[in-house]
C-alpha positions as CSV (number, residue, x, y, z in Angstrom):
1,M,2.1,65.1,-80.1
2,A,2.7,61.3,-79.8
3,F,0.0,58.7,-79.9
4,T,-1.2,57.5,-76.5
5,L,-4.1,55.1,-76.1
6,H,-7.0,56.6,-74.1
7,P,-7.2,55.1,-70.6
8,T,-10.7,53.9,-71.1
9,L,-9.8,52.0,-74.3
10,A,-6.8,50.6,-72.5
11,K,-8.9,49.4,-69.5
12,D,-11.8,48.0,-71.6
13,S,-10.0,46.2,-74.4
14,I,-7.0,44.0,-75.2
15,L,-4.6,44.5,-78.1
16,A,-5.1,41.6,-80.4
17,A,-3.1,42.7,-83.4
18,K,-1.5,45.6,-85.3
19,V,-2.0,46.3,-89.0
20,G,0.3,49.1,-90.0
21,P,-0.8,52.2,-87.9
22,L,-4.0,50.5,-86.8
23,Q,-4.5,48.6,-83.6
24,V,-7.1,45.8,-83.5
25,R,-8.5,45.5,-80.0
26,L,-10.8,43.0,-78.5
27,V,-13.4,44.5,-76.1
28,D,-13.4,42.6,-72.8
29,D,-17.1,41.9,-72.7
30,A,-18.4,38.3,-73.0
31,R,-21.9,39.4,-74.0
32,F,-20.6,40.4,-77.5
33,F,-17.8,39.6,-79.9
34,W,-16.7,43.2,-80.1
35,L,-13.7,44.7,-81.9
36,L,-12.2,48.1,-82.0
37,I,-9.9,49.5,-84.7
38,V,-7.8,52.3,-83.2
39,P,-5.6,54.4,-85.6
40,E,-2.4,55.4,-83.9
41,T,-2.9,59.0,-84.6
42,T,-3.9,62.2,-82.8
43,A,-6.9,62.7,-85.2
44,T,-10.2,62.5,-83.4
45,E,-12.5,62.3,-86.4
46,L,-12.7,59.9,-89.4
47,H,-12.6,62.8,-91.8
48,D,-9.3,64.0,-90.3
49,L,-7.4,60.9,-91.2
50,D,-4.9,61.0,-94.1
51,E,-6.1,59.2,-97.2
52,K,-3.8,56.2,-96.7
53,T,-4.8,55.6,-93.1
54,S,-8.5,56.1,-93.9
55,G,-8.3,53.6,-96.8
56,S,-6.6,51.1,-94.5
57,L,-9.1,51.5,-91.8
58,W,-12.1,51.0,-94.1
59,K,-10.4,48.0,-95.8
60,L,-9.7,46.5,-92.3
61,A,-13.2,47.2,-91.1
62,Q,-14.7,45.4,-94.1
63,H,-12.4,42.4,-93.6
64,L,-13.1,42.1,-89.9
65,G,-16.8,42.6,-90.5
66,H,-16.9,39.7,-93.0
67,A,-14.8,37.5,-90.6
68,L,-17.0,38.2,-87.6
69,Q,-20.2,37.5,-89.6
70,S,-18.8,34.2,-90.8
71,H,-17.2,33.2,-87.5
72,C,-20.1,34.2,-85.2
73,D,-23.0,33.3,-87.6
74,S,-24.3,36.7,-86.6
75,D,-27.6,38.3,-87.6
76,K,-26.1,41.8,-87.9
77,I,-22.7,43.4,-87.8
78,N,-22.8,46.9,-86.1
79,S,-20.1,49.2,-87.2
80,A,-19.7,52.8,-85.8
81,A,-17.3,55.5,-84.8
82,I,-19.2,57.6,-82.2
83,G,-16.6,59.1,-79.8
84,N,-19.0,60.9,-77.5
85,I,-17.6,59.3,-74.3
86,V,-14.1,58.5,-75.4
87,P,-12.9,61.3,-77.8
88,Q,-10.0,59.3,-79.2
89,L,-10.8,58.0,-82.7
90,H,-11.8,54.4,-82.6
91,F,-14.1,52.3,-84.8
92,H,-16.4,49.6,-83.4
93,I,-17.3,46.3,-85.2
94,V,-19.7,44.1,-83.2
95,A,-21.3,40.8,-84.0
96,R,-25.0,41.0,-83.0
97,H,-27.5,38.2,-82.6
98,I,-31.3,38.4,-82.3
99,G,-31.9,38.0,-78.6
100,D,-28.4,39.1,-77.4
101,A,-28.1,41.1,-74.1
102,A,-29.0,44.4,-75.8
103,W,-31.0,43.3,-78.9
104,P,-32.4,45.2,-80.7
105,Q,-31.0,48.3,-79.0
106,P,-27.4,49.6,-79.6
107,I,-24.9,48.0,-77.2
108,W,-23.2,51.3,-76.3
109,G,-23.9,52.0,-72.6
110,Y,-26.2,49.0,-72.3
111,G,-25.9,47.1,-69.1
112,K,-22.6,46.1,-67.4
113,A,-19.7,44.5,-69.3
114,E,-19.1,40.9,-68.3
115,P,-15.3,40.1,-68.5
116,L,-14.2,37.4,-70.9
117,A,-13.0,34.1,-69.4
118,D,-9.3,33.6,-70.1
119,A,-9.9,30.7,-72.5
120,T,-12.5,32.7,-74.5
121,K,-10.2,35.7,-74.6
122,A,-7.3,33.6,-75.9
123,A,-9.6,31.9,-78.5
124,R,-10.9,35.2,-79.8
125,I,-7.5,36.7,-80.0
126,E,-6.3,33.6,-81.9
127,A,-9.2,33.9,-84.3
128,I,-8.6,37.6,-84.9
129,Q,-4.9,36.9,-85.6
130,S,-5.8,34.1,-88.0
131,W,-8.2,36.4,-89.9
132,L,-5.4,38.8,-90.3
133,G,-2.9,36.1,-91.5
134,N,-0.8,36.3,-88.3
């Protein structure tokens, strides 16, 4: 079975970069600087990934977490793979700030997403690509 991006992930995020078999996607929500890592696989759980992809995902998640923390001067980086609503394996990395739209609650399912302005979207994608050396 070939990889196909889940329609909800396709609708809610923008491909910012690819790192091997991993997509780095920017969630289209101006309330948060929110990234997704989506392995191009049919696996639905982290523990189902092969060792190489798993290692690459964790290394990329650490790298992006550090970059977000520096770039956004965030108070906390939230990282999670939940998958209750979208079953396709995807890993969230979100820069959080005390007093943000959902603080201190989790962001998942909180309020309504506010689409990114085109200039902000372009700037964030450029930042992500620079963090990855693209």
